[in-house]
DSSP file (Angstrom, degrees, kcal/mol; ACC not computed):
  #  RESIDUE AA STRUCTURE BP1 BP2  ACC     N-H-->O    O-->H-N    N-H-->O    O-->H-N    TCO  KAPPA ALPHA  PHI   PSI    X-CA   Y-CA   Z-CA
    1    1 A M    >         0   0    0      0, 0.0     3,-1.2     0, 0.0     4,-0.1   0.000 360.0 360.0 360.0  99.7    0.0    0.0    0.0
    2    2 A P  G >   +     0   0    0      0, 0.0     3,-1.7     0, 0.0     0, 0.0   0.724 360.0  72.2 -72.4 -21.3    2.1    3.0   -1.2
    3    3 A Q  G 3  S+     0   0    0      1,-0.3     6,-0.0     3,-0.0     0, 0.0   0.684  90.5  62.0 -69.8 -12.7   -0.2    5.6    0.2
    4    4 A L  G <  S+     0   0    0     -3,-1.2    -1,-0.3     2,-0.0     0, 0.0   0.551  76.5  99.6 -86.4  -6.1    1.0    4.7    3.7
    5    5 A N    <   -     0   0    0     -3,-1.7     4,-0.5     1,-0.1     0, 0.0  -0.726  56.2-169.1 -80.3 112.7    4.6    5.7    2.9
    6    6 A P     >  +     0   0    0      0, 0.0     4,-2.7     0, 0.0     5,-0.3   0.533  59.9  94.2 -81.3  -6.4    4.9    9.2    4.5
    7    7 A A  H  > S+     0   0    0      1,-0.2     4,-1.6     2,-0.2     5,-0.1   0.931  91.4  30.9 -59.8 -55.5    8.2   10.1    2.9
    8    8 A P  H  > S+     0   0    0      0, 0.0     4,-1.8     0, 0.0    -1,-0.2   0.877 123.2  48.3 -72.5 -32.9    7.1   12.0   -0.2
    9    9 A W  H  > S+     0   0    0     -4,-0.5     4,-2.2     2,-0.2    -2,-0.2   0.879 111.0  49.7 -74.4 -38.0    3.8   13.4    1.3
   10   10 A F  H  X S+     0   0    0     -4,-2.7     4,-2.6     2,-0.2     5,-0.2   0.917 110.9  49.7 -68.3 -40.5    5.4   14.6    4.4
   11   11 A A  H  X S+     0   0    0     -4,-1.6     4,-2.4    -5,-0.3    -1,-0.2   0.895 112.1  48.2 -63.1 -41.6    8.2   16.4    2.5
   12   12 A M  H  X S+     0   0    0     -4,-1.8     4,-2.6     2,-0.2    -1,-0.2   0.874 111.0  51.6 -67.1 -36.6    5.6   18.1    0.3
   13   13 A L  H  X S+     0   0    0     -4,-2.2     4,-2.2     2,-0.2    -2,-0.2   0.945 112.6  44.4 -63.4 -47.8    3.6   19.1    3.3
   14   14 A I  H  X S+     0   0    0     -4,-2.6     4,-2.2     1,-0.2    -2,-0.2   0.918 115.1  48.7 -65.9 -43.1    6.6   20.7    5.1
   15   15 A F  H  X S+     0   0    0     -4,-2.4     4,-2.3     2,-0.2    -1,-0.2   0.910 110.8  49.6 -64.4 -43.0    7.7   22.4    1.9
   16   16 A S  H  X S+     0   0    0     -4,-2.6     4,-2.5     1,-0.2    -1,-0.2   0.907 113.0  46.9 -64.9 -41.8    4.3   23.8    1.1
   17   17 A W  H  X S+     0   0    0     -4,-2.2     4,-2.7     2,-0.2    -1,-0.2   0.859 110.0  54.0 -69.1 -33.0    3.9   25.2    4.6
   18   18 A L  H  X S+     0   0    0     -4,-2.2     4,-1.9    -5,-0.2     5,-0.2   0.932 110.9  45.0 -62.6 -44.7    7.4   26.6    4.5
   19   19 A V  H  X>S+     0   0    0     -4,-2.3     4,-2.1     2,-0.2     5,-1.1   0.908 113.9  51.3 -64.1 -42.3    6.5   28.5    1.3
   20   20 A F  I  <>S+     0   0    0     -4,-2.5     5,-2.0     1,-0.2     4,-0.2   0.923 113.8  42.1 -62.5 -44.7    3.2   29.6    2.8
   21   21 A L  I  <5S+     0   0    0     -4,-2.7    -1,-0.2     1,-0.2    -2,-0.2   0.781 120.8  39.7 -77.4 -24.4    4.8   31.0    5.9
   22   22 A T  I  <5S+     0   0    0     -4,-1.9    -2,-0.2    -5,-0.2    -1,-0.2   0.730 130.4  17.6 -96.8 -21.5    7.7   32.7    4.3
   23   23 A I  I  X5S+     0   0    0     -4,-2.1     4,-1.2    -5,-0.2    -3,-0.2   0.800 124.9  39.8-113.7 -52.6    6.3   34.2    1.2
   24   24 A I  I  ><S+     0   0    0     -5,-1.1     4,-2.0    -4,-0.2     5,-0.2   0.911 111.0  52.7 -76.2 -42.8    2.5   34.4    1.2
   25   25 A V  H  ><S+     0   0    0     -5,-2.0     4,-2.3     1,-0.2     5,-0.2   0.933 109.5  47.6 -63.8 -45.7    1.9   35.5    4.8
   26   26 A P  H  > S+     0   0    0      0, 0.0     4,-1.5     0, 0.0    -1,-0.2   0.865 110.5  54.4 -63.8 -31.3    4.2   38.5    4.8
   27   27 A K  H  < S+     0   0    0     -4,-1.2    -2,-0.2     1,-0.2     4,-0.2   0.901 111.1  43.8 -65.8 -38.7    2.7   39.6    1.5
   28   28 A T  H >< S+     0   0    0     -4,-2.0     3,-0.9     1,-0.2    -1,-0.2   0.845 112.4  52.8 -75.6 -32.5   -0.8   39.6    2.9
   29   29 A L  H 3< S+     0   0    0     -4,-2.3    -1,-0.2     1,-0.2    -2,-0.2   0.784 105.0  55.3 -73.9 -23.7    0.3   41.3    6.1
   30   30 A N  T 3< S+     0   0    0     -4,-1.5    -1,-0.2    -5,-0.2     2,-0.2   0.458  80.3 120.6 -85.3  -0.8    2.0   44.1    4.2
   31   31 A H    <   -     0   0    0     -3,-0.9     2,-0.4    -4,-0.2    -3,-0.0  -0.457  52.0-152.2 -65.8 129.9   -1.2   44.9    2.3
   32   32 A L        -     0   0    0     -2,-0.2    -2,-0.1     4,-0.0    -1,-0.0  -0.885   9.0-133.8-105.9 134.5   -2.5   48.5    2.9
   33   33 A F        -     0   0    0     -2,-0.4     3,-0.2     1,-0.1     0, 0.0  -0.697   9.0-141.0 -85.4 137.6   -6.1   49.4    2.7
   34   34 A P  S    S+     0   0    0      0, 0.0     2,-0.8     0, 0.0    -1,-0.1   0.809  92.3  51.9 -69.5 -29.9   -6.8   52.5    0.7
   35   35 A N  S    S-     0   0    0     -3,-0.0     3,-0.0     3,-0.0    -2,-0.0  -0.816  75.3-165.2-111.5  92.9   -9.6   53.7    3.0
   36   36 A E        -     0   0    0     -2,-0.8     2,-0.1    -3,-0.2    -4,-0.0  -0.527  31.0-105.8 -73.7 141.6   -8.3   53.7    6.5
   37   37 A P        -     0   0    0      0, 0.0    -1,-0.1     0, 0.0     3,-0.0  -0.438  31.5-126.5 -69.5 138.8  -11.2   54.0    9.1
   38   38 A S        -     0   0    0     -2,-0.1     2,-0.1     1,-0.1    -3,-0.0  -0.598  32.4 -99.2 -83.3 148.7  -11.4   57.4   10.7
   39   39 A P        -     0   0    0      0, 0.0     2,-0.2     0, 0.0    -1,-0.1  -0.411  37.4-126.2 -69.5 140.8  -11.4   57.4   14.6
   40   40 A Q        -     0   0    0     -2,-0.1     2,-0.1     1,-0.1     0, 0.0  -0.513  27.3-101.2 -82.5 150.9  -14.8   57.7   16.2
   41   41 A S        -     0   0    0     -2,-0.2    -1,-0.1     1,-0.1     0, 0.0  -0.411  20.1-138.4 -71.1 151.6  -15.6   60.4   18.7
   42   42 A T  S    S+     0   0    0     -2,-0.1     2,-0.3     2,-0.1    -1,-0.1   0.522  72.2 104.1 -90.1  -4.7  -15.6   59.3   22.3
   43   43 A Q  S    S-     0   0    0      1,-0.0    -2,-0.1     3,-0.0     3,-0.0  -0.619  71.4-128.9 -80.1 136.0  -18.7   61.4   23.2
   44   44 A L        -     0   0    0     -2,-0.3     2,-0.1     1,-0.1    -2,-0.1  -0.591  28.2-107.0 -78.3 141.9  -21.9   59.4   23.5
   45   45 A P        -     0   0    0      0, 0.0     2,-0.5     0, 0.0    -1,-0.1  -0.429  35.0-109.1 -68.7 145.1  -24.9   60.6   21.6
   46   46 A K        -     0   0    0     -2,-0.1     2,-0.4    -3,-0.0    -3,-0.0  -0.612  37.1-164.4 -77.7 123.8  -27.6   62.3   23.6
   47   47 A T        -     0   0    0     -2,-0.5    -3,-0.0    -3,-0.0    -1,-0.0  -0.905   7.7-148.1-110.6 136.6  -30.7   60.0   23.8
   48   48 A D        -     0   0    0     -2,-0.4     2,-0.1     1,-0.0    -2,-0.0  -0.806  27.2-109.1 -98.0 141.4  -34.1   61.2   24.8
   49   49 A P        -     0   0    0      0, 0.0     2,-0.5     0, 0.0    -1,-0.0  -0.421  32.2-121.2 -68.6 148.5  -36.5   58.8   26.6
   50   50 A W        -     0   0    0     -2,-0.1     2,-0.8     1,-0.0     0, 0.0  -0.770  14.6-142.9 -93.0 129.4  -39.4   57.7   24.6
   51   51 A T        -     0   0    0     -2,-0.5    -1,-0.0     2,-0.0     0, 0.0  -0.832  19.7-141.4 -92.5 110.4  -42.8   58.5   26.0
   52   52 A W        -     0   0    0     -2,-0.8     0, 0.0     1,-0.1     0, 0.0  -0.478   6.5-135.1 -76.4 142.0  -45.0   55.5   25.2
   53   53 A P              0   0    0      0, 0.0    -1,-0.1     0, 0.0    -2,-0.0   0.569 360.0 360.0 -78.4  -5.7  -48.6   56.4   24.2
   54   54 A W              0   0    0      0, 0.0    -2,-0.1     0, 0.0    -3,-0.0   0.469 360.0 360.0 -99.9 360.0  -50.3   53.7   26.4
């Protein structure tokens, strides 16, 4: 049963994760978004109580 031989599959797994962690992850982390979110004000909005009609 050749599928139980881990030698070629394990090497490919390690190599693919090595490529993923060294090339793809830094490229995605360096991505800059064109529209940075603006900071929200710290003041809470003034809310009026609702007078229920019943």
